[in-house]
N, C-alpha and C positions, 0 to 999 in steps of 0.2 A: 668786611667786618671791621669795626673800628678797634682802637687801642684797648678799650674797656672790655672787649669780648662781646660786645652787643651787636647783634645783626640789625641793620636798619630795614632790610626787606627779608621776610621770612617766607620762604616757599615750603608750604605744607607738603609732606611726602605723600605719595600715592599709596593706597592700601596694598597694592600688588608689590610694590618696593619693599614695603614694611614686612609683608609675608615672606618675600624672598629672603630678607635679612634674617628674620626669625627662623626660617628653614636652615640656613647655614648655621646659625647659632645652635639650634636644635641638634643637628647632626654631630657638631663638635662636642657639645656637652653630653649628648647621649652616649657617644664613644668613650669619652673620658669617664663617665660615671659608671658605665658597664664594666670598664677595665677595673675601676676602683672596687666596685662592689664584687666582682668576680675574684680579685685578688684578696679582698678581705673575708669573703664568706664562701668562696668556692663556687661550684655549679649548684643550680637549683634544678631538681628532678621535675619535669613538667608533666608528670602524670596528673590525672584528674582526682586526686585524693584531696579530701577536704583540707587536711593540715598543710599540704604542699601548696594548694591554691592560696592559702593565707600567706605563706611565705613569699610566694610569687608577687602577690598584690602589695606586699610591704616595701617593694622597691620603689613605688611611687614617692614616698616621703623622702628617702635620701636623695633620690633623683631631682626632686623638686627643690630640695634644699641646695643642691649643686647649681641648678638653674638660677635660684634666687641670688646666691652669692656671686655668680658669674656676671649677671646683669648688674647687680648693685655696685660691685666694684668697678667694673670696666666703665659703666655709664657715668658713675660719679667722678672718677678720675680723669677720664677722657671725653665722655660724652658719646663714646661709640664702643659697641662690641665688634667682634671680628666681622660678623655679617653686615653691620651698619657701615663700617669702614669700607668694605668691598663695594656697597651699593651707595657710597656717599651720602649717608644719612647721619643725622646727629640729634641727640636728645638735648633740648633747651627748655627753659621755662617759658611762660607764655608771653614774656617780654623780650625773648631772644637772648637771654643770659644763660650763664651756667646754672642749672637747677641745684637746689640745695638737697642735702642728703635725705630729708624727710620726703621730698617729692620723688626722688629716685627710689626710695624704699618702698613707698606706696605703689608706684608703677611697676616695680619689680615683683612685688608681692602678687599683684593681679595677674601678671602674665606667667608666673611660676606655679601658682596654686589653683588660679580660677580662670585660666585663659578662655574657655569656651563662653562663660557667662560674661566675662569682660569684654570679649570682642562682640558677641551677639548684642549685648545691651548698647555697646558703642555705636554699632552700625544702626540700630534702630533709634537711638536717642542722640546720634552724632550731631555735632554742630559744624560749622564751617572749618573748624580746626582738626577735623578727623581724629579726634581723641577717642581712646578706649575709655571706659568708666574710670579705671584707676590712673589713667593719664589726667583725667579731668579732676579727680580727687587730689592728685599730686601736683597739679598746675604744671604739667609737662606736656610737650608735644614733640613730634618728630618732624624734622625739617630736612629738606633736600639741600646738600651743599653743592653749589655750583663751583666750577673750576676756579673762577675768579676769587671765590672765598677762601681757597686753599693756598693762594699766592700771597706771600707777605710782601711788604714794601721794601724789601732789602734791595739795595743796589751794590754792585761790586765795582770797583775801580782798581786799576793796577798802579803799583808804586812806580 
């Protein structure tokens, strides 16, 4: 990586690594959102009454908002979520630079609210950059960080 934060060689992340990073993030955010919803609204009776079923399905919206905020904030600030950090993945724009907020918001919206459609269309219409549809709309992609990318050019000398 150069001083400007641009990668001269971008290694496109595998779909399997991206899925595993998503799964880690999904577990983290699901636990958090369940705890917050439980603390805010108490338990939901899971009987199959019509009004209870409606209350159960309304958890989708607040949970999706948690996902959206999680991905937007972390990917914009650091380029990585916890799952991406564990798997050495990073969000960059198509030029290998830090993506702008608009691109991150578009990408995060797709995976927070429309993930099945986003992924399926991405697989079928994917290009060489392995982009989901909302990655393509936001001009973002997911790259694999090699160990050498994490090492800075700092040298240490003793006095």
